C-alpha positions in Angstrom: 137.6 55.1 120.7 137.8 57.7 118.3 134.3 56.9 116.5 132.7 57.0 120.2 133.9 60.5 121.1 132.9 61.5 117.7 129.7 60.3 118.4 128.7 61.4 121.9 130.3 65.4 120.5 128.0 65.2 117.4 124.9 64.4 120.5 125.9 67.1 122.7 126.4 69.2 119.3 122.4 68.7 118.5 121.5 69.5 121.6 123.2 73.0 122.0 121.8 73.7 118.5 118.7 73.2 119.7 118.8 75.2 122.6 120.6 78.3 121.2 118.5 78.7 118.3 120.8 77.5 115.1 121.6 80.9 113.3 120.8 80.6 109.4 124.0 82.3 107.8 126.2 82.4 104.9 129.1 80.4 104.7 132.0 80.3 101.3 133.3 76.6 101.3 136.5 76.3 99.6 139.9 74.0 99.8 142.5 71.8 99.0 143.6 68.2 98.7 145.8 65.5 97.7 143.5 64.4 94.7 141.1 65.7 92.4 138.9 63.0 93.9 139.3 64.0 97.4 138.9 67.7 96.6 135.4 67.1 94.9 134.5 64.3 97.7 134.7 67.0 100.3 133.5 70.2 98.6 130.3 68.3 97.5 129.5 66.9 100.8 130.3 70.1 102.9 128.4 71.6 100.9 125.2 69.2 101.5 126.1 68.8 104.7 126.1 72.9 105.9 122.8 72.9 103.9 121.1 70.3 106.1 122.3 71.8 109.3 120.1 75.5 108.1 123.1 76.6 106.5 123.2 79.4 103.5 126.0 78.1 101.3 127.4 81.2 99.4 128.6 81.0 96.1 131.4 83.7 96.3 133.2 84.9 99.3 131.8 88.5 99.8 128.0 87.3 99.6 129.2 85.2 102.8 129.7 86.3 106.4 132.5 83.2 107.0 134.2 80.7 105.8 134.8 76.9 105.8 138.4 76.1 104.7 139.8 72.6 104.5 143.2 71.4 103.4 144.1 67.5 102.9 147.1 66.3 103.3 149.3 63.2 104.1 149.9 62.2 107.3 153.2 62.7 108.4 154.6 61.8 111.2 157.6 61.4 113.2 159.8 57.6 113.4 161.7 56.8 116.0 164.8 58.0 113.8 164.0 61.3 114.0 162.8 61.5 110.7 159.0 62.6 109.7 157.8 60.8 106.9 154.5 58.7 105.8 152.4 57.1 108.2 152.8 53.3 108.3 150.0 51.4 106.3 148.2 50.6 110.2 147.5 54.4 110.5 145.2 56.7 109.0 146.9 58.3 105.7 145.6 61.8 105.5 144.6 64.3 107.3 142.0 66.9 106.9 142.7 70.7 108.4 139.5 72.4 108.7 140.2 76.6 109.3 136.6 78.8 110.0 137.3 82.3 109.8 135.0 85.4 110.2 135.1 87.5 106.7 134.1 90.6 108.3 138.0 90.9 109.9 139.2 87.9 108.9 139.7 86.5 111.9 140.4 82.7 112.7 137.9 81.5 114.7 138.7 77.5 115.1 141.2 75.0 113.5 141.8 71.6 114.0 142.7 68.7 112.1 140.7 64.9 111.9 142.9 61.9 110.6 141.6 59.2 108.2 142.2 56.4 105.3 139.6 55.9 102.9 137.0 58.6 101.8 134.1 56.3 102.2 135.0 56.4 106.1 134.3 60.1 106.2 130.5 59.9 105.3 130.2 59.5 108.7 131.9 62.3 110.2 131.7 64.9 107.1 128.7 66.4 109.3 130.1 66.7 112.7 133.5 68.1 110.8 131.5 70.9 109.6 129.0 71.7 112.7 132.2 71.5 114.6 133.6 74.9 113.0 130.1 76.5 112.1 128.7 76.4 116.0 131.5 79.0 116.7 128.7 81.7 114.9 127.2 83.7 117.8 123.6 82.5 118.1 120.7 84.5 116.6 117.2 84.1 117.9 115.0 83.0 115.6 112.2 85.3 116.3 114.2 88.6 115.9 115.2 87.1 112.2 111.6 86.8 111.1 110.6 90.0 112.6 113.1 91.2 110.6 112.5 89.4 106.9 108.8 90.9 107.9 109.6 94.1 108.1 111.6 94.7 104.7 108.3 94.4 103.0 106.5 97.3 104.8 109.9 99.7 104.9 110.4 100.9 101.5 110.7 104.2 100.5 108.0 104.0 97.7 104.9 101.7 96.7 103.5 101.1 93.4 99.3 100.4 93.8 97.0 99.5 91.8 93.3 98.0 93.3 90.2 97.2 91.7 87.4 99.3 94.0 83.7 98.5 94.3 82.0 102.0 95.6 79.0 102.7 96.6 78.3 106.3 95.7 75.4 107.8 97.7 73.5 110.8 96.0 71.3 112.1 99.1 68.3 114.4 97.7 68.2 117.7 99.2 65.0 119.8 99.5 66.0 122.9 97.2 62.8 123.6 95.2 60.9 120.7 95.5 57.5 120.0 97.0 57.2 119.5 100.2 61.1 119.1 99.9 60.6 115.5 98.6 59.2 115.7 95.0 59.3 117.0 91.6 55.9 118.5 90.5 53.9 120.6 87.9 52.0 123.7 88.4 52.8 126.5 90.6 54.1 124.8 93.9 52.4 125.9 96.2 48.8 124.5 94.2 50.6 121.7 92.0 48.5 119.9 89.1 50.8 116.6 89.5 53.8 115.5 91.7 56.2 112.5 91.5 58.3 111.6 94.7 61.6 111.4 94.7 64.4 109.5 96.7 68.0 109.2 97.6 69.7 107.5 94.9 72.3 105.0 95.4 75.4 103.3 93.1 77.2 100.8 93.1 79.4 100.8 90.1 83.3 99.0 89.5 86.2 101.2 89.5 90.0 101.2 89.5 92.8 102.9 91.2 96.6 103.6 90.8 98.9 105.9 93.2 102.0 106.0 94.0 102.9 106.1 98.2 105.6 107.9 99.3 106.6 106.3 103.0 109.1 109.5 104.2 108.8 108.8 107.8 108.5 105.6 109.5 105.1 106.4 110.8 104.0 108.4 107.7 103.5 108.3 104.2 101.7 110.1 101.4 99.9 108.9 98.6 98.9 110.8 95.7 96.5 108.7 93.3 94.5 108.4 90.2 90.6 106.9 89.9 88.3 106.0 87.7 85.2 104.5 87.7 81.6 104.4 86.1 78.4 106.0 87.2 74.8 105.4 85.9 72.2 108.4 86.3 69.4 109.9 84.2 69.7 106.8 82.1 73.0 107.7 81.3 76.4 106.1 81.4 79.2 108.7 82.7 82.7 108.1 83.3 84.1 109.5 86.2 87.6 110.5 86.9 88.9 112.1 90.0 93.1 112.7 91.3 93.5 112.7 95.3 96.3 112.4 97.8 96.0 110.2 101.2 98.3 111.1 103.9 98.7 108.0 106.3 99.7 107.0 109.3 101.6 103.1 109.4 101.3 100.5 112.5 103.3 98.0 112.2 102.0 96.0 115.7 102.0 92.8 114.0 104.3 90.1 111.6 103.4 90.2 108.2 100.0 93.0 108.9 100.3 96.4 107.7 97.4 98.9 109.4 97.5 102.3 107.8 94.6 104.7 109.0 94.4 107.8 106.4 93.0 111.1 105.7 92.2 111.8 102.3 91.0 114.6 99.6 90.2 114.5 96.1 88.8 116.4 93.3 87.9 115.7 90.3 90.0 115.6 86.8 86.9 115.0 84.2 84.0 116.9 85.7 80.9 114.9 84.7 78.7 118.2 83.3 76.6 116.5 80.7 74.3 118.2 79.0 71.9 115.3 80.2 72.5 114.9 83.8 75.0 117.2 85.9 73.9 121.1 86.1 77.1 121.7 88.4 79.3 118.9 90.3 81.2 119.2 94.0 84.4 120.7 93.4 86.6 118.9 96.3 85.9 115.7 98.8 87.8 114.9 102.1 87.1 111.7 104.3 89.4 108.8 105.3 89.3 105.3 105.6 91.7 102.4 106.9 93.9 100.2 104.2 95.2 96.8 105.9 97.9 95.2 104.2 99.1 91.7 104.4 102.8 90.4 103.2 102.6 89.3 99.8 106.4 88.6 98.9 109.7 90.3 99.7 108.9 93.7 98.2 105.1 93.9 98.1 101.9 93.3 99.7 98.2 92.3 98.9 95.5 95.1 100.8 91.9 95.7 101.9 90.7 99.1 102.0 87.6 101.1 103.1 87.1 104.7 102.8 84.6 107.3 103.4 84.9 110.4 100.8 82.0 113.4 102.0 81.9 116.2 99.0 81.7 120.1 99.8 78.9 121.5 97.3 75.7 120.5 95.8 76.1 117.6 93.0 72.9 119.3 91.1 71.5 116.9 88.7 69.0 117.8 86.0 65.4 117.2 86.0 64.7 114.2 83.5 60.9 114.1 84.4 60.5 117.6 82.7 58.1 116.7 80.1 55.6 115.5 82.6 57.2 117.4 86.0 59.0 120.3 84.9 59.5 122.4 88.3 62.3 122.4 88.9 64.7 122.2 86.6 67.3 120.8 88.7 67.4 118.7 92.0 70.1 119.2 94.8 71.9 116.5 96.1 74.8 115.4 98.6 77.5 113.0 97.3 79.0 110.6 99.5 81.3 107.4 98.5 81.7 104.6 100.9 84.8 103.1 99.0 85.7 99.1 99.2 88.7 98.2 97.3 90.8 95.2 96.9 94.6 95.3 95.3 98.3 94.8 95.4 101.0 97.4 96.5 104.8 96.8 95.0 107.7 97.9 97.4 110.5 100.0 96.3 113.9 100.7 97.6 114.5 99.8 101.6 114.1 102.6 104.6 117.4 101.6 106.9 
């Protein structure tokens, strides 16, 4: 009859667990027993049953929210002569006492006992004994747990950003000093002896960016960054270095996704005024973009970044056709960059 009631309880408890969104909580297990064999048996089995039910089995009490305590004692009953002593052989010889505590206030949530004789017969009861205690943990909505977990990676104080970029740099031709606004020439501008038409220049070269994003408000962060790239102009390879800062506005609308539109400011660190290429170079650029990040571990994210930067002032490039078309000596361009990049950023320090 006892087995029937336990199977009925197990079935009912299983149904409740599905309806109540069984929480995943940390539980510490400790116990005593009449013999080392009993202690090892129940310790191993309760840990195994707890893990199978979806609970975290903590290694020490401070890491757990709850404590599961068992105590195996001899089954002492009172006989008709009024004396308490060991139960007769036709009855269960041991009793396991189970107590379940909430660690935050050491409150006893449940206490019950179960009688048995042989350890082997307990295999079919261990799970229901564990669950009968742990079911007193208040249920937590699984969606809320997932949302909280997903927000951890996007709520760090600092992010170290590393990215591989492939910027497309535009040099838009300006008409300053050009024949008909489009060509270099030889001779006087009103009656040149020869003309070579020019066009816009478009470069697509690899680059890289490192940055440190400070997430000082839930809806705003600032990222100083350093960029280094490569350009090829007038048959010359140039290393381009720039520092800048992005003001970002994180949008945490979807789990596992962080969308950050931003405004950007940039200025050259190494001004590429080479004698073979530039006569002057714009001193700063401004623009904006959007970075879309996807959860990549507990503390970081993979991201894609698209931006557009417009540079104030002309990029003045020396005329490399001076032997045949010496006029004008310099050619004016408007410089802008369409930035495309992918990378990873690692977060440090949880924001509360």
